[in-house]
N, C-alpha and C positions, 0 to 999 in steps of 0.2 A: 277474723284475722286482722292484723294490722297491715295496712297497705299505704304505700307512698305513690302519689301521682305527680310526675314532673310535667312541665308545660301546662300548669293548671289554669293559666289565663287564656290559653288557646281554645279554639272551637271544640276540639275533641275532649281536652282535659276538663273544661267547664261542664260539658255534658256528662262526662263519665263520673264525676264526683257524686252527684245525687243518686246515680244508679248504684254505685257501690255502697253508699250510705243506706239506701233502701234495702240492700241485701244484708244489712246488719254488720258491715265491716267497720272497724275503726280506721279513720282516714287522716293521713298527713299529706301535705303538699309542699312542693318546692317551687320557688319563684326567684327570679333575679330582681324583680321590682315589687316589693310588698305594697307600695303606694299606688300601684296601677289601678285606675278606675275600673278595669275589667274584672277586678277581684271583689267589687262591691257586693255582688250577690253570692259570694262564697258562704256556704252554711257555717254558722258559728262553731259547729262541732269539729270542723276541720282544723287541725293544728298546722299553721303555716310556718314554713322555714324559709329563710333567705339563703340563697347559695347560687353557685355558678359551676356548671359541669366543665366548662372549658378550663377554668383555673383550678377547679377542684374544691373551691371554698364552700364550706357548709355541708358537704356531702356526708361526712361521717355522722354528724349530728342528725341530719334528716333521715338517714337510713337506720339509725339505732332502733333495734327491736322490730324491724320491718320484716315481714315474711315474703311479701310480693311487692315489686316495684314496677310501675308503668313508666316506660321511657318514651316520652312524647316530645323529645327535643329535636328540633331541626334548625341548624344554624346556616342560613343562606347568605349571611352577610360576611364579606371578607374582612379579616383583621388588618392591622396596619402592615403586616409583612407576610401574611399567609392567605391562601385561597380557602374558600369555604369548606371544601372537602377535608382539608387538613384540620380545620377547627372541629368539624363533625367527628373525625376519627379520634382526635385528642379527647373530646368530651366523652365519647363512648368508652374509651380506655379508662379515663378517670372514674367514670361511674361504675364500670365493671369491677375495677379494683376495690373501690369503696364498698360495693355490694358484697364482695367476697369477704372483706374484713368484718363486715357487719353480720355475716351469716344469713344473708337474704337467700331464700329458697328459689325464687323465680323472678326473672325480669321478663316483662311483656313489652314488645317493641312494635310500633306501628310504622312501617316503611311504605315503599311503593312497589308496584308490579315491575317485574323484570322482563323487558322485551327480548325477543329472539335477536341474535346477532350482537352488535356492540351497543350497550346501553349508553345513554348520554352521561355527561359528567355528573349531573344531578342524581340520576337513578343509580349510577355506579357507586356514588357516595352512600346512598341509602343501603345498598347491598353490603358494602364494606362495614358499615355500622352494625348491620344485622349479624354479620359473622363474628364481630368482636363480642357482642352480647350473648349469642348462642354458645360460643366457645367458653365464655366465662363461667356459666352455671348450667349444668346439664338439664335442669328442669325449665329452662327459659323457652319462650314461644315468640315467634315473629309472625305478624300479619302483614301481608303486602296488599295495600289498598289501591284501587283504581281512583279516578277522579271522584272526590267526595261532594255530594250535593247536600248543602246545608246553608242556613242563613249566615253563618259566620265563616264558612269555608272560603279561603282566599281565592282558590281557583274558580269556584262558582261565582263569587262576587266579582271577580275579574271579568268573567264572560258576560255577566249581567250588565256591568258598567259599559263594556264595549258595545253591546247591543243597544243600550239606551242612548249612547252618545254618537254613534255612527249612523248617518242617514242611509248608507249603503254598506252592507256587510261584505267586506272584501275578504275572501277566504283563499289563502295561498294553497300550494300543492298538498301540504300536510292535511288539508281538510278531508281528503279521501281515506286517510288512515282510520282504523277502527279502535273503539274504546268500549269500556263496560262500566259506566258510572254507577256509584253505590250511594244509597241513602245514608246520611250521617247517623240516623237513628239505628240503622243496622250495624254500622261501624261500632257504635257505642255498646250495643247489645252483645256483639261478638267479643269485644274487648273485656267487658264485664264477665262474660262467661269463661274467659281464659283464667280468671283468678284462681278457681279451684277445679278446673278441668283436669281429669286424670288421663294419663297415657299420651300426652301431647308434648312432653319434654323434649327439647332439642329440635322441634319441627317448625317449619314455616308453612303458612297456609295463605292462599290467595283470597282476597276479600273484594268481591265484585257484585254488581247488580245483575238482575236476570236478563237484561237486554244488551245486545251488542249493536252498535251503530257507528257511523262515521262522525268525526268531529264536526263536519258541516251539518249533519242532521241533528247533532246535539245542540248546536248553536240555534238552528231553526226551531227546535222543540222549545227551547227556553224563550226565544222570540215570540212564539205563538202563545205561551203562557203569560207573557208580558203584555199581550194584545197590541203589539207594535207592528206597523207596516214597514218592514226593513227588507228590501230585496237583497238577495245574496248574489254576489258576483264572484264566480269561481275562477281563479288563476291556476289552472291545473298543472302547468309546467313550471311554475315559479314558486320557489320556497320562501325567499325574502326574509328568512328568520332573523338575521342580525338587524335589518332595518325595521321589520315589522315589530320586533320585540321592543325596540326603543320607542317607536310611535305608540304602540299599545300601552306601554307603561305611562307615557305622558298623557294619553287620552283618559286613562282610568285613574290617574293619580297614584299609581303604584310605584314601588321602587324597582328600577331595572335590575338591580342585583337579585331580586326574586323572580321577576318575569322572564328575564333572559334565560336562565337555566331551565325554567319550567317549559318555555316554548321550544327549546332545543330538544326536550324530551318528547315532542310531538312528531318526531321524524320517522316514526313507524307505528305499526299496530301495538297497542298496549292491552293485551288480553291475558286471561288466566292461563297458566301453563302447568298448574299442579292442583292438589286437592283443595276444595273450596271450604273456607271457614264457615260459611253459612250451613253447609251440609254437615260438617263435623260437629258444630255446636248447636245444631237443630234450630237455626234462626231462619224464619221465612222472610226472604227479602222483599222490600217494597218495589213496586213497578216504578219505572222512571218518571212517568207523568205524576204519580202520587208524590214522589220525592221532590220534584221541581215545585209543585203546587204548595206543598207543606213548607219548603224552604222560603218561598216568596211570601207566604202568609206570615211566617214568623218574622221575616225581615220587615214587612210592612207594619208590624206592631210597634216598631220603634223608629222607623224612618220611611218617608214617602218615596215611592219609586216613580220613575218617569212614565211608565206604562200603567196598565191595570185600570 
């Protein structure tokens, strides 16, 4: 079948493309920046379209004759006059309308886990996008992923850079909250499996790894794989999120527009609450240590790390 992958220059889109080609699908891709060096390894068989979901430019052409479209767009940057969640909602609505016009059968969306209680601004925006896309086409599927462990995953890279550059790992109160990290390879396998999966239309599935642990233990596991001696100092009664997010962004060289919302999402447990994608799609998930080790080895192939 003919498939469109948006977010093709991102970690997930770049890994998904060869998986779909290997399954025999015809592939098109959508990007805002066709000159990006991140597209250098894109297989020649992929038809590249230039467009922007926020403005709607290029969507009709990219979606022409497409049966399944992967929506891997996340806009964390605020525009000149709107917050990032307004941009995300607008992009999803534009894409959904264009998909309906083109006769697309299924949209597959990768969002984030939904915590109990009140989700953060970042996670609430992901949920709103999911609703727009699932409501648009009855055969659409949403996967809600936990923290992704992969060489190009920005959340994983952020944690690695913090561990490398801090002599003492100061862990605020949110370090006691629990999470279920997932190997990027398993994310890609589940996404690829959704292309022609029957009986999943209109459903959302949680995409997590097999281990549940606190954020502090996750940081310490990554530290141990990096072979770095970094003692952890726990500030159990202090959250410090507004200050910590700005300091962390500066230390890692990341944009606070991304790090701020992500860290606000650490204010509670981030666990699966519905059926698991790995069970439904028959994907055996990698253990956490295997995921971390694979991600670090892949990273080391192109860039030297401080530890190891």
